[in-house]
C-alpha positions as CSV (number, residue, x, y, z in Angstrom):
1,M,26.7,-13.1,5.9
2,A,27.0,-16.0,3.6
3,T,28.9,-18.1,6.1
4,L,26.3,-17.4,8.8
5,L,23.4,-18.3,6.6
6,Y,25.2,-21.4,5.3
7,S,25.4,-22.6,8.9
8,L,21.8,-21.7,9.5
9,G,20.6,-23.4,6.4
10,R,22.5,-26.6,7.2
11,A,21.2,-26.6,10.8
12,A,17.6,-26.1,9.6
13,F,18.0,-29.0,7.1
14,R,19.5,-31.3,9.8
15,R,17.1,-30.3,12.6
16,R,14.1,-29.8,10.4
17,G,11.7,-31.2,13.0
18,R,12.7,-28.6,15.6
19,F,12.5,-25.7,13.2
20,L,9.1,-26.7,11.9
21,A,7.8,-27.3,15.4
22,G,9.1,-23.9,16.4
23,W,7.3,-22.1,13.6
24,L,4.1,-24.0,14.3
25,L,4.4,-23.2,18.0
26,V,4.7,-19.5,17.2
27,L,1.7,-19.7,14.9
28,A,-0.3,-21.5,17.6
29,I,0.6,-19.0,20.3
30,A,-0.3,-16.1,18.0
31,G,-3.6,-17.7,17.0
32,G,-4.5,-18.5,20.6
33,G,-3.7,-14.9,21.6
34,L,-6.0,-13.6,18.8
35,A,-8.8,-16.0,19.9
36,T,-8.4,-14.8,23.5
37,F,-7.9,-11.0,23.1
38,G,-9.3,-10.3,19.6
39,S,-8.3,-7.1,17.8
40,H,-9.2,-3.4,17.8
41,L,-8.6,-1.7,14.5
42,D,-9.0,2.1,14.4
43,S,-10.3,4.0,11.3
44,E,-9.4,7.4,12.7
45,A,-6.5,9.3,11.1
46,T,-4.8,12.0,13.2
47,I,-2.4,14.7,11.9
48,P,-0.2,15.8,14.9
49,G,1.0,19.4,14.7
50,S,-1.7,20.5,12.2
51,Q,-4.2,23.3,12.8
52,S,-7.1,21.0,12.1
53,Q,-5.9,18.4,14.6
54,A,-5.4,21.1,17.3
55,G,-9.0,22.2,16.7
56,I,-10.4,18.7,16.8
57,D,-8.6,18.1,20.1
58,V,-10.3,21.2,21.6
59,L,-13.7,20.2,20.3
60,E,-13.5,16.7,21.7
61,K,-13.6,18.3,25.1
62,S,-15.8,21.3,24.6
63,L,-18.2,20.3,21.9
64,P,-18.0,16.5,21.6
65,A,-21.1,16.2,19.4
66,S,-19.2,18.0,16.6
67,T,-16.4,15.4,16.5
68,G,-18.6,12.3,16.8
69,V,-19.7,10.5,13.6
70,T,-22.8,11.8,11.9
71,A,-25.2,10.2,9.6
72,Q,-27.3,12.0,7.0
73,L,-30.8,10.9,6.1
74,V,-31.7,12.4,2.7
75,F,-35.4,12.3,1.6
76,V,-36.3,13.2,-2.0
77,A,-40.0,13.6,-3.1
78,P,-41.1,12.5,-6.5
79,E,-40.9,15.0,-9.4
80,G,-43.5,17.7,-9.0
81,K,-44.1,16.9,-5.3
82,S,-42.9,18.5,-2.1
83,V,-41.5,16.9,1.0
84,E,-43.9,19.3,2.9
85,D,-46.9,17.5,1.5
86,A,-48.8,15.9,4.3
87,P,-48.1,12.2,3.5
88,Y,-44.4,12.8,2.8
89,R,-43.9,15.0,5.8
90,A,-45.5,12.4,8.1
91,A,-43.3,9.6,6.6
92,I,-40.1,11.7,7.1
93,E,-40.9,12.7,10.7
94,K,-41.8,9.1,11.5
95,T,-38.5,7.9,10.0
96,V,-36.5,10.5,11.9
97,A,-38.2,9.6,15.1
98,K,-37.2,5.9,14.6
99,A,-33.7,7.0,13.7
100,G,-33.4,8.8,17.0
101,K,-34.0,5.5,18.8
102,A,-31.6,3.5,16.7
103,P,-28.6,1.7,18.3
104,Q,-25.8,4.0,19.5
105,V,-27.7,7.2,18.3
106,E,-27.7,10.2,20.6
107,K,-30.4,12.1,18.7
108,A,-31.8,12.7,15.3
109,L,-32.7,16.3,14.2
110,N,-36.0,16.9,12.4
111,P,-35.3,18.6,9.1
112,F,-38.5,20.7,9.3
113,D,-37.5,22.1,12.7
114,E,-33.9,22.7,11.5
115,K,-35.0,24.2,8.2
116,K,-33.0,21.7,6.2
117,I,-35.3,21.8,3.1
118,S,-34.1,22.6,-0.4
119,Q,-35.3,25.6,-2.2
120,D,-37.4,23.5,-4.6
121,K,-39.0,21.7,-1.6
122,R,-38.2,18.3,-3.0
123,T,-35.3,17.4,-0.7
124,A,-35.1,17.2,3.1
125,L,-31.9,16.6,5.1
126,A,-31.9,15.1,8.6
127,Q,-28.8,14.8,10.8
128,V,-28.4,11.7,13.0
129,L,-25.8,12.3,15.7
130,Y,-23.6,9.6,17.3
131,P,-21.6,10.6,20.5
132,I,-18.8,8.2,19.5
133,K,-15.8,7.9,17.1
134,R,-16.0,5.9,13.9
135,D,-14.0,2.9,15.3
136,A,-16.6,2.5,18.1
137,L,-19.6,2.4,15.7
138,E,-20.9,-1.1,15.2
139,D,-21.6,-2.3,11.7
140,S,-25.0,-3.5,12.9
141,S,-25.8,0.1,13.9
142,V,-25.2,1.3,10.4
143,T,-27.3,-1.5,9.0
144,A,-30.1,-0.7,11.4
145,L,-30.2,2.9,10.2
146,E,-30.2,1.8,6.6
147,D,-33.2,-0.4,7.3
148,I,-35.0,2.5,8.9
149,A,-34.4,4.6,5.8
150,K,-35.7,1.9,3.6
151,S,-39.0,1.9,5.5
152,A,-39.6,5.5,4.3
153,R,-39.6,4.4,0.7
154,T,-42.9,2.7,1.0
155,S,-44.5,6.2,1.0
156,G,-43.0,7.0,-2.4
157,L,-40.0,8.9,-1.1
158,E,-36.5,8.2,-2.1
159,A,-34.5,7.8,1.1
160,E,-30.7,7.4,1.3
161,V,-28.1,7.4,4.1
162,G,-24.8,9.2,4.0
163,G,-22.4,10.9,6.4
164,T,-19.2,10.0,8.2
165,I,-20.6,6.7,9.4
166,Y,-19.1,5.4,6.2
167,S,-15.4,5.1,6.0
168,T,-12.7,2.8,4.6
169,S,-13.6,-0.8,5.2
170,G,-10.0,-2.0,5.5
171,L,-9.1,-5.7,5.2
172,A,-11.5,-7.6,2.9
173,V,-10.4,-10.7,1.0
174,G,-12.6,-11.9,-1.8
175,I,-12.7,-13.9,-5.1
176,G,-10.1,-11.5,-6.7
177,E,-7.5,-12.3,-4.1
178,A,-8.2,-16.1,-4.5
179,I,-7.7,-15.8,-8.3
180,G,-4.4,-13.9,-7.7
181,L,-3.2,-16.8,-5.5
182,A,-4.3,-19.3,-8.1
183,V,-2.3,-17.5,-10.7
184,A,0.7,-17.5,-8.4
185,I,0.4,-21.3,-8.0
186,V,0.2,-21.8,-11.8
187,V,3.4,-19.7,-12.2
188,L,5.2,-21.8,-9.6
189,L,4.1,-25.0,-11.3
190,I,5.4,-23.8,-14.7
191,T,8.6,-22.6,-13.1
192,F,9.4,-25.8,-11.2
193,G,7.4,-28.4,-13.1
194,S,6.7,-30.1,-9.8
195,L,3.7,-29.9,-7.5
196,L,5.8,-30.4,-4.4
197,A,8.4,-27.7,-5.4
198,A,5.6,-25.3,-6.3
199,G,3.8,-25.8,-2.9
200,L,6.9,-25.1,-0.7
201,P,7.1,-21.3,-1.5
202,L,3.3,-21.0,-1.1
203,L,3.4,-22.8,2.3
204,T,6.2,-20.8,3.8
205,A,4.7,-17.5,2.5
206,L,1.3,-18.3,4.1
207,I,2.9,-19.3,7.4
208,G,5.0,-16.1,7.6
209,L,2.0,-14.0,6.5
210,A,-0.3,-15.6,9.1
211,V,2.2,-14.9,11.9
212,G,2.7,-11.4,10.7
213,L,-1.0,-10.5,10.3
214,I,-2.0,-12.2,13.6
215,G,0.8,-10.4,15.4
216,L,-0.4,-7.1,13.9
217,L,-4.0,-7.7,15.0
218,L,-2.8,-8.5,18.6
219,I,-0.7,-5.3,18.7
220,S,-3.9,-3.4,17.9
221,N,-5.1,-4.1,21.4
222,V,-2.3,-2.1,23.0
223,A,-1.4,0.4,20.2
224,T,-3.4,2.3,17.5
225,V,-3.5,0.3,14.3
226,S,-5.5,1.7,11.4
227,S,-8.1,-0.4,9.7
228,T,-6.3,-0.2,6.3
229,A,-2.9,-1.4,7.7
230,P,-3.7,-5.1,7.4
231,S,-4.7,-4.6,3.8
232,L,-1.3,-3.3,2.8
233,A,0.5,-5.8,5.0
234,L,-1.5,-8.7,3.4
235,M,-0.8,-7.5,-0.2
236,V,2.9,-6.9,0.3
237,G,3.6,-9.8,2.7
238,L,2.0,-12.4,0.4
239,A,3.9,-11.2,-2.7
240,V,7.4,-11.0,-1.1
241,G,6.8,-14.2,0.9
242,I,6.3,-16.2,-2.2
243,D,9.1,-14.5,-4.1
244,Y,11.8,-14.9,-1.4
245,A,11.1,-18.6,-1.0
246,L,11.0,-18.9,-4.8
247,L,14.5,-17.4,-5.1
248,I,16.1,-19.8,-2.6
249,L,14.3,-22.8,-3.9
250,S,15.2,-22.0,-7.5
251,R,18.9,-21.9,-6.5
252,H,18.5,-25.2,-4.6
253,R,16.9,-26.9,-7.7
254,S,19.6,-25.6,-10.0
255,Q,22.3,-27.0,-7.7
256,L,20.5,-30.3,-7.4
257,A,20.3,-30.5,-11.2
258,T,24.1,-30.3,-11.4
259,G,24.5,-33.1,-8.9
260,M,25.1,-31.4,-5.6
261,A,24.0,-33.3,-2.5
262,A,20.7,-32.2,-1.0
263,E,22.0,-31.0,2.4
264,E,24.9,-29.1,0.9
265,S,22.6,-27.6,-1.7
266,A,20.1,-26.4,0.8
267,A,22.9,-24.8,2.9
268,R,24.5,-23.1,-0.1
269,A,21.2,-21.9,-1.5
270,T,20.4,-20.4,1.9
271,A,23.9,-18.8,2.0
272,T,23.9,-17.3,-1.5
273,A,20.3,-16.8,-2.5
274,G,19.4,-16.3,1.1
275,S,21.9,-13.4,1.4
276,A,20.1,-11.8,-1.6
277,V,16.8,-12.4,0.2
278,V,18.1,-10.8,3.4
279,Y,19.4,-7.6,1.6
280,A,16.4,-7.4,-0.7
281,G,14.1,-7.7,2.4
282,L,16.1,-5.0,4.2
283,T,15.5,-2.6,1.3
284,V,11.8,-3.2,1.4
285,I,11.7,-2.8,5.2
286,I,13.7,0.4,5.0
287,A,11.3,1.8,2.4
288,L,8.2,0.9,4.3
289,A,9.6,2.0,7.7
290,G,10.6,5.2,6.0
291,L,6.9,6.2,5.9
292,S,7.3,7.3,9.5
293,V,9.3,10.3,8.1
294,V,5.9,11.8,7.1
295,G,4.8,12.2,10.7
296,I,1.3,10.9,10.3
297,P,0.6,8.0,12.7
298,F,-1.9,6.4,10.3
299,L,0.7,6.2,7.6
300,T,3.5,5.2,10.0
301,V,1.4,2.2,11.2
302,M,0.7,1.1,7.6
303,G,4.4,1.2,6.8
304,L,5.5,-0.6,10.0
305,A,2.8,-3.2,9.6
306,A,3.8,-4.1,6.1
307,A,7.5,-4.0,7.1
308,G,6.6,-6.6,9.8
309,T,5.1,-9.0,7.3
310,V,8.2,-8.6,5.1
311,L,10.4,-9.4,8.1
312,M,8.4,-12.5,8.6
313,A,8.8,-13.4,5.0
314,V,12.6,-13.2,5.2
315,A,12.6,-15.2,8.5
316,V,10.6,-18.1,7.1
317,A,12.6,-18.1,3.9
318,I,16.0,-18.6,5.6
319,T,14.8,-20.9,8.4
320,L,11.6,-22.7,7.7
321,L,12.2,-23.3,4.0
322,P,15.6,-25.1,4.5
323,A,13.8,-27.3,7.1
324,L,11.1,-28.2,4.6
325,L,13.8,-28.9,2.0
326,G,15.1,-31.4,4.5
327,F,11.7,-33.1,4.7
328,A,11.5,-33.1,0.9
329,G,15.0,-34.5,0.4
330,E,15.6,-36.0,-3.0
331,R,12.0,-35.5,-4.1
332,V,12.6,-31.9,-5.3
333,R,15.6,-32.9,-7.4
334,P,14.7,-32.7,-11.1
335,K,14.4,-36.2,-12.5
336,V,17.2,-37.3,-14.8
337,G,16.4,-36.4,-18.4
338,S,13.3,-34.5,-17.5
339,R,12.4,-31.1,-19.0
340,A,12.9,-29.5,-15.6
341,S,16.4,-31.0,-15.3
342,R,17.4,-29.8,-18.8
343,R,16.1,-26.3,-18.0
344,E,17.9,-26.1,-14.7
345,R,21.2,-27.2,-16.2
346,A,20.7,-24.7,-19.0
347,A,20.3,-22.0,-16.5
348,S,23.5,-23.2,-14.8
349,G,25.5,-22.8,-18.1
350,A,25.0,-26.2,-19.8
351,G,23.2,-24.7,-22.9
352,R,21.5,-21.4,-23.7
353,S,18.4,-20.4,-21.8
354,G,15.8,-17.8,-22.8
355,G,17.3,-15.4,-20.3
356,E,20.7,-15.6,-21.9
357,R,19.3,-15.2,-25.4
358,W,17.4,-12.1,-24.3
359,A,20.5,-10.7,-22.6
360,R,22.6,-11.1,-25.7
361,L,20.0,-9.4,-27.8
362,V,19.6,-6.3,-25.6
363,T,23.4,-6.0,-25.1
364,R,24.2,-6.3,-28.8
365,H,23.6,-2.6,-29.3
366,P,23.4,-1.4,-25.7
367,L,23.0,2.4,-26.5
368,V,20.0,1.7,-28.7
369,T,18.4,-0.5,-26.0
370,V,19.0,2.2,-23.3
371,L,17.5,5.0,-25.4
372,T,14.5,2.9,-26.5
373,V,13.6,1.9,-23.0
374,V,14.1,5.4,-21.5
375,I,12.0,7.1,-24.2
376,G,9.3,4.4,-24.1
377,I,8.9,4.5,-20.3
378,G,9.1,8.3,-20.4
379,A,6.1,8.5,-22.8
380,V,4.1,6.3,-20.5
381,A,5.0,8.5,-17.5
382,L,3.9,11.7,-19.1
383,P,0.3,11.6,-17.6
384,A,1.9,11.7,-14.2
385,T,2.4,15.4,-14.6
386,Q,-1.4,15.8,-14.2
387,L,-1.7,13.8,-11.0
388,T,-4.1,15.4,-8.5
389,L,-4.7,14.1,-5.0
390,A,-7.4,14.3,-2.4
391,M,-8.7,12.3,0.6
392,P,-11.6,9.9,-0.2
393,D,-15.2,10.7,0.9
394,N,-18.6,9.5,0.1
395,G,-18.3,11.1,-3.3
396,T,-15.7,8.5,-4.3
397,A,-18.0,5.6,-3.4
398,A,-19.5,3.4,-6.1
399,P,-22.5,5.1,-7.7
400,E,-25.0,2.4,-6.7
401,T,-24.2,2.7,-2.9
402,T,-26.6,4.6,-0.6
403,Q,-23.8,6.9,0.7
404,R,-22.9,8.0,-2.9
405,K,-26.6,8.6,-3.7
406,A,-27.0,10.7,-0.6
407,Y,-23.8,12.6,-1.4
408,D,-25.1,13.4,-4.9
409,H,-28.6,14.4,-3.7
410,I,-27.1,16.8,-1.1
411,S,-24.8,18.3,-3.8
412,S,-27.6,18.9,-6.2
413,A,-30.2,20.1,-3.7
414,F,-28.1,22.1,-1.2
415,G,-24.7,22.6,-3.1
416,P,-21.6,20.5,-3.1
417,G,-20.1,22.4,-0.1
418,N,-22.7,21.0,2.2
419,N,-20.8,17.7,1.9
420,G,-17.7,19.3,3.3
421,R,-18.3,22.2,5.7
422,L,-15.5,24.0,7.4
423,L,-15.5,24.6,11.2
424,V,-13.9,27.8,12.5
425,L,-13.1,27.3,16.2
426,V,-13.2,30.4,18.4
427,Q,-11.8,29.9,21.9
428,R,-11.5,32.5,24.7
429,Q,-9.8,31.4,27.9
430,G,-11.5,33.0,30.9
431,G,-14.1,34.8,28.8
432,D,-17.4,34.6,27.1
433,P,-16.8,33.4,23.4
434,K,-20.1,34.8,22.1
435,P,-19.0,38.4,21.2
436,A,-15.8,37.1,19.6
437,A,-17.7,34.4,17.6
438,E,-20.3,36.9,16.4
439,Q,-17.5,39.3,15.3
440,V,-15.8,36.4,13.4
441,V,-19.1,35.7,11.6
442,T,-19.5,39.3,10.6
443,E,-15.9,39.6,9.4
444,L,-16.1,36.4,7.3
445,K,-19.3,37.7,5.7
446,E,-17.7,41.1,5.0
447,M,-14.7,39.4,3.3
448,N,-17.1,38.3,0.4
449,L,-14.9,35.3,-0.3
450,P,-16.0,34.0,-3.7
451,Q,-16.0,30.4,-2.7
452,V,-18.2,30.8,0.4
453,L,-21.9,29.8,0.1
454,D,-22.9,30.6,3.6
455,V,-21.6,31.5,7.1
456,R,-23.9,30.1,9.8
457,P,-24.5,31.5,13.3
458,P,-22.2,30.2,16.0
459,D,-22.8,27.1,18.1
460,F,-21.4,27.2,21.7
461,G,-19.5,24.5,23.6
462,T,-20.3,23.2,27.1
463,D,-17.1,24.7,28.7
464,G,-18.2,28.3,28.3
465,H,-15.1,29.3,26.4
466,T,-15.6,27.8,22.9
467,A,-17.7,28.5,19.9
468,I,-18.0,27.0,16.4
469,V,-18.7,29.0,13.2
470,T,-19.8,26.8,10.3
471,V,-18.6,27.9,6.8
472,V,-20.3,26.3,3.9
473,P,-18.1,26.3,0.7
474,K,-19.6,26.5,-2.8
475,A,-17.4,23.7,-4.0
476,G,-17.1,20.1,-2.8
477,P,-14.6,18.9,-0.2
478,R,-12.2,17.4,-2.8
479,D,-12.3,20.5,-5.0
480,E,-9.1,22.7,-5.4
481,K,-11.3,25.8,-4.8
482,T,-12.2,24.5,-1.3
483,E,-8.5,23.9,-0.5
484,Q,-7.8,27.5,-1.5
485,L,-10.7,28.7,0.6
486,V,-9.2,27.0,3.7
487,R,-5.9,28.7,3.0
488,D,-7.6,32.1,2.4
489,I,-9.4,31.9,5.8
490,R,-6.3,30.8,7.6
491,A,-4.4,33.7,6.1
492,V,-6.7,36.2,7.9
493,T,-7.4,34.3,11.2
494,P,-4.2,35.6,12.9
495,K,-5.5,39.2,12.5
496,M,-9.0,38.2,13.5
497,A,-7.7,36.4,16.6
498,A,-5.8,39.6,17.7
499,D,-8.9,41.7,17.1
500,V,-11.2,39.6,19.2
501,D,-8.6,38.4,21.7
502,A,-9.3,34.7,21.0
503,R,-7.7,31.6,19.5
504,I,-9.1,30.9,16.1
505,L,-8.5,27.6,14.2
506,V,-10.0,26.3,10.9
507,T,-10.8,22.6,11.6
508,G,-13.2,19.8,10.8
509,S,-13.0,16.7,8.6
510,T,-12.6,18.7,5.4
511,A,-9.8,20.9,6.7
512,A,-8.2,17.8,8.2
513,A,-8.2,16.1,4.8
514,I,-6.6,19.1,3.2
515,D,-3.9,19.2,6.0
516,V,-3.2,15.5,5.3
517,S,-2.6,16.2,1.6
518,D,-0.4,19.2,2.4
519,R,1.6,17.2,4.9
520,L,2.1,14.4,2.4
521,S,3.2,16.8,-0.3
522,D,5.7,18.6,2.0
523,S,7.1,15.2,3.2
524,L,7.5,13.5,-0.2
525,L,11.0,14.8,-1.0
526,P,12.4,14.2,2.5
527,F,10.9,10.8,2.5
528,I,12.5,9.9,-0.9
529,G,15.8,11.3,0.3
530,V,15.9,9.2,3.5
531,V,14.6,6.0,1.9
532,V,16.7,6.1,-1.3
533,G,19.8,7.3,0.7
534,L,19.6,4.4,3.1
535,A,18.9,1.9,0.3
536,L,21.8,3.2,-1.7
537,I,24.2,2.7,1.2
538,L,22.9,-0.8,1.6
539,L,23.4,-1.5,-2.1
540,L,26.8,0.0,-1.9
541,L,27.7,-2.4,0.9
542,V,26.2,-5.4,-1.0
543,F,27.7,-4.8,-4.5
544,R,30.8,-2.7,-3.6
545,S,30.2,-0.4,-6.6
546,I,29.2,3.2,-7.1
547,V,27.5,2.7,-10.5
548,V,25.2,-0.2,-9.5
549,P,23.3,1.6,-6.7
550,V,23.0,4.9,-8.7
551,K,21.8,3.0,-11.7
552,A,19.3,1.1,-9.5
553,A,17.8,4.3,-8.2
554,L,17.5,6.0,-11.6
555,G,15.8,2.9,-13.0
556,F,13.4,3.1,-10.1
557,L,12.4,6.7,-11.0
558,L,11.5,5.4,-14.5
559,S,9.3,2.6,-13.0
560,V,7.5,4.9,-10.5
561,G,6.9,7.5,-13.2
562,A,5.3,4.9,-15.4
563,A,3.2,3.7,-12.5
564,F,2.0,7.2,-11.7
565,G,1.2,7.8,-15.4
566,A,-0.9,4.6,-15.6
567,V,-2.8,5.6,-12.4
568,V,-3.6,9.0,-13.8
569,A,-4.8,7.6,-17.1
570,V,-7.1,5.1,-15.5
571,F,-8.3,6.7,-12.3
572,Q,-8.4,10.4,-13.3
573,W,-8.9,10.3,-17.1
574,G,-11.0,7.2,-17.1
575,W,-9.1,5.3,-19.8
576,L,-10.1,1.6,-19.6
577,A,-12.0,2.5,-16.3
578,E,-14.7,-0.1,-17.0
579,V,-12.1,-2.8,-17.6
580,F,-10.6,-2.2,-14.2
581,G,-13.9,-1.7,-12.3
582,V,-13.2,2.0,-11.7
583,K,-16.7,3.4,-11.2
584,T,-15.7,6.9,-10.1
585,T,-12.9,9.0,-11.6
586,G,-11.3,12.1,-10.1
587,P,-8.4,13.0,-7.7
588,V,-6.5,10.0,-6.4
589,F,-6.2,9.0,-2.7
590,S,-3.6,11.4,-1.1
591,F,-1.6,8.5,0.4
592,M,-1.2,6.8,-2.9
593,P,2.1,8.4,-4.1
594,I,4.1,7.9,-0.9
595,V,2.8,4.4,-0.3
596,L,3.4,3.3,-3.9
597,I,6.9,4.8,-3.8
598,A,7.7,3.0,-0.6
599,V,6.5,-0.4,-1.7
600,L,7.6,-0.2,-5.4
601,F,11.1,1.0,-4.4
602,G,11.6,-1.9,-2.1
603,L,10.4,-4.4,-4.6
604,A,12.4,-2.9,-7.4
605,M,15.5,-3.3,-5.3
606,D,14.5,-6.9,-4.8
607,Y,14.8,-7.5,-8.5
608,E,18.0,-5.5,-8.6
609,V,19.6,-7.7,-5.9
610,F,18.2,-10.9,-7.5
611,L,19.7,-10.1,-10.9
612,V,22.9,-8.1,-10.2
613,A,23.9,-10.4,-7.3
614,R,24.3,-13.3,-9.9
615,M,26.2,-10.9,-12.2
616,R,28.5,-9.8,-9.4
617,E,29.0,-13.4,-8.3
618,H,30.1,-14.5,-11.8
619,F,32.4,-11.4,-12.1
620,V,34.1,-12.1,-8.7
621,H,34.9,-15.7,-9.7
622,T,35.8,-15.1,-13.4
623,G,36.8,-11.4,-13.8
624,S,34.9,-11.3,-17.2
625,H,32.5,-8.4,-17.2
626,H,30.5,-8.9,-20.3
627,E,30.1,-12.6,-19.7
628,A,29.2,-11.9,-16.1
629,V,26.2,-9.8,-17.3
630,I,25.1,-12.6,-19.6
631,A,25.6,-15.2,-16.9
632,G,23.7,-13.2,-14.4
633,S,20.8,-12.9,-16.8
634,R,21.0,-16.6,-17.6
635,H,20.9,-17.6,-13.9
636,A,18.3,-15.0,-12.7
637,S,16.0,-14.2,-15.6
638,R,13.7,-17.2,-15.0
639,V,13.3,-16.6,-11.3
640,V,12.9,-12.8,-11.8
641,T,10.3,-13.5,-14.4
642,A,8.4,-15.9,-12.1
643,A,8.8,-13.5,-9.1
644,A,7.4,-10.6,-11.2
645,L,4.5,-12.5,-12.5
646,I,3.6,-13.6,-8.9
647,M,3.9,-10.1,-7.7
648,F,1.8,-8.9,-10.5
649,S,-0.9,-11.5,-9.9
650,V,-1.1,-10.7,-6.2
651,F,-1.3,-6.9,-6.7
652,A,-3.6,-7.2,-9.6
653,S,-6.0,-9.3,-7.6
654,F,-6.4,-6.4,-5.2
655,V,-7.5,-4.1,-8.1
656,T,-10.8,-6.0,-7.8
657,A,-11.4,-4.4,-4.4
658,E,-14.1,-1.8,-4.1
659,D,-12.1,0.3,-1.7
660,L,-10.8,3.3,-3.8
661,T,-8.0,3.9,-1.3
662,L,-6.5,0.5,-2.0
663,K,-7.4,0.0,-5.7
664,P,-5.1,2.7,-7.2
665,I,-2.2,1.6,-5.0
666,A,-2.7,-2.0,-6.1
667,F,-3.0,-1.0,-9.8
668,G,0.0,1.2,-9.6
669,L,2.1,-1.5,-8.0
670,A,1.0,-4.2,-10.5
671,F,1.8,-1.9,-13.5
672,G,5.0,-0.7,-11.9
673,I,6.2,-4.2,-11.1
674,M,5.8,-5.3,-14.8
675,V,7.7,-2.2,-16.0
676,D,10.4,-2.5,-13.5
677,A,11.0,-6.2,-13.8
678,F,10.9,-6.6,-17.6
679,L,11.9,-3.2,-19.0
680,V,14.2,-1.8,-16.4
681,R,15.9,-4.7,-14.6
682,M,15.9,-7.4,-17.4
683,T,16.4,-5.0,-20.4
684,L,17.8,-1.7,-19.3
685,V,20.2,-2.9,-16.6
686,P,22.1,-5.5,-18.7
687,A,22.4,-3.0,-21.6
688,L,23.6,-0.2,-19.3
689,L,26.1,-2.4,-17.5
690,V,27.6,-3.5,-20.8
691,L,27.7,0.1,-21.9
692,V,29.6,1.2,-18.8
693,G,31.9,-1.8,-18.9
694,K,34.1,-2.9,-16.0
695,G,33.6,0.6,-14.5
696,A,30.3,-0.8,-13.3
697,W,32.2,-2.5,-10.5
698,W,34.5,0.3,-9.7
699,L,34.9,1.4,-6.1
700,P,37.6,3.8,-4.8
701,R,40.3,2.0,-2.9
702,W,39.9,4.1,0.2
703,L,36.2,3.3,0.3
704,D,36.8,-0.3,-0.4
705,R,39.0,-0.6,2.6
706,M,36.4,1.1,4.8
707,L,33.5,-1.0,3.8
708,P,32.9,-4.4,5.5
709,N,32.9,-7.4,3.2
710,L,29.4,-8.9,3.3
711,D,30.3,-11.8,1.0
712,I,26.9,-12.0,-0.7
713,E,28.5,-14.1,-3.4
714,G,29.5,-16.8,-0.9
715,A,33.2,-16.6,-2.0
716,K,34.3,-18.1,1.3
717,L,32.2,-21.2,0.6
718,R,33.8,-22.0,-2.7
719,R,35.3,-25.5,-2.4
720,P,34.9,-28.6,-4.6
721,Q,31.9,-30.7,-3.7
722,P,31.4,-34.4,-4.4
723,E,28.9,-35.2,-7.0
724,S,25.7,-36.9,-5.9
725,H,24.6,-40.3,-7.1
726,S,22.0,-38.6,-9.2
727,M,24.6,-36.5,-11.1
728,A,26.8,-39.5,-11.7
729,E,23.8,-41.4,-13.0
730,E,22.9,-38.6,-15.4
731,Q,26.4,-38.4,-16.8
732,R,26.4,-42.2,-17.4
733,M,23.1,-41.8,-19.3
734,A,24.3,-38.9,-21.4
735,P,25.1,-39.8,-25.0
736,R,28.8,-40.1,-25.8
737,A,30.4,-37.9,-28.4
């Protein structure tokens, strides 16, 4: 691998114009394609093989109105008044009539005709039906309905809009992301002490990210791409793009500081640090692509989209960056006698760096260090045992939004279950479904289920074979009692189906959300097994060691436990909620654990490769284990610190997003990265390796003979190199003893 990348890096340096033109051409073609064809993101999440999805598929054909998006107009009269009072009733009916003529609306149902009036007569609920899916609903149509609702407020009514017309907004870049990028620039400037050197990782990362995101948007025209997929791809792609270029450029600058010629240095940096980038990128790609194990297309697309941007980040790091180093030439070499030069030479062994001092401190009493770190992280991870999950709905929206106000009004006036009704599908092939549906209604009522508020009369489909029985729970859609109610009804539907000779399915958006959560819970362990197993095999190939991959995986468990603990404390318990802009606490987005595990595992292995690769490289060339651990820390600590700070700033910037599906993931990643980089990789790993001794690099001989030699250390490239003019000049300027 190192030999191949050495040749690639040298070719890119020498033919820099061609490489740069090639990437700019790819970017131009992708941009032109997007301008021509646009994009088509889909906010719908399907769960193949689930009972709810089977029911939704039937309803789309037989009763399409029940699967289209629905808006809710909620009218609340002033205290002591009734919505049935003449002026308020007139205002409501006028507003509903306007809503029926709004863009893309099929019809609006009068709440007085439908008897959707609360017991205290203060609240009226009107349904507005759209014969389309959410992804076909124009934003302007939602705005138009909100404007119509506002017109009712002139009569003294409170009018709010809710329903399924509101969903995850997906990609949205704001001031928080810009601040995160600014912090990354500051970290790069501090790391390199040069504006040119700091700008190169940022430039390559943005080019790779642009190609990846534009490619994803183009793919959305021929394949289903969820609206949240670009958000995760942006967050992960930007972070790793900067980090991978940072690793190679840092190695290049260190070599330049010791006098190596620019072309040779670029080739060697691409060969050695570039090898680490390739394998680190592969672990991230494996982790993200592993999301397909869950079997939910929505999640599979999210994972593959983010994996695509990581692939682009690796590609630009090992091809475009060496070309840009060719354009930069001697200008990125630290100036003789400068602080940057002294720092780079210290990292290369000429003096003690902060990383070396820290490594010697934590390895002085390795057992104490290991126990302290494990106990400390374990304490932070304790809240993770209380983690509860649910799919987001309007009840998780910010309190000041109209959809949240509508949700709260419906809960207080009609009961929380009216925000999450269950649909019981009754289908009879070749027969009238009416007798079967009526018997199902009777049996459901006779069961006296404690969590059922009401069982409504059936509605019938247009195919003559299908009916829908609406069950209104007492609890809200994210409540554990509603989840149990779905399971209780499904437990008796097989017997009901046999009694009435019909197919019976519990479906609808609430049941679908519960099915998603169950599918994710059932898939978590297989997912971890597949992803961690493949990554361990890759690390085994890279480091030719049994201990290193196992230790890497165990360290990751500590990091992910701490991340989950922090998420529970903030997003469920409300600790420091105001500081992080968390306006609603409660169950966390169901996708959070599996997405966070995938991304954090990949990034944790990045730091493992960055750090241990330098230790392994020193051990291979010297045979001294303890000094290899110290040398690896000396070489890699500064770049790992900078990489972690950049990752943290990028992820933390997404915590400012209002989207509660993305916010806990971003927060968990930001917290997990800090724990993993500074406590696990830079503290626990050196101490543990010293504690284990040379056994850390042990590999059975029979396995050693079977495994291919990937040469991540660049051993085949080791040969004396002539000093550059800059190095000779520095030596002449150095004070004589």
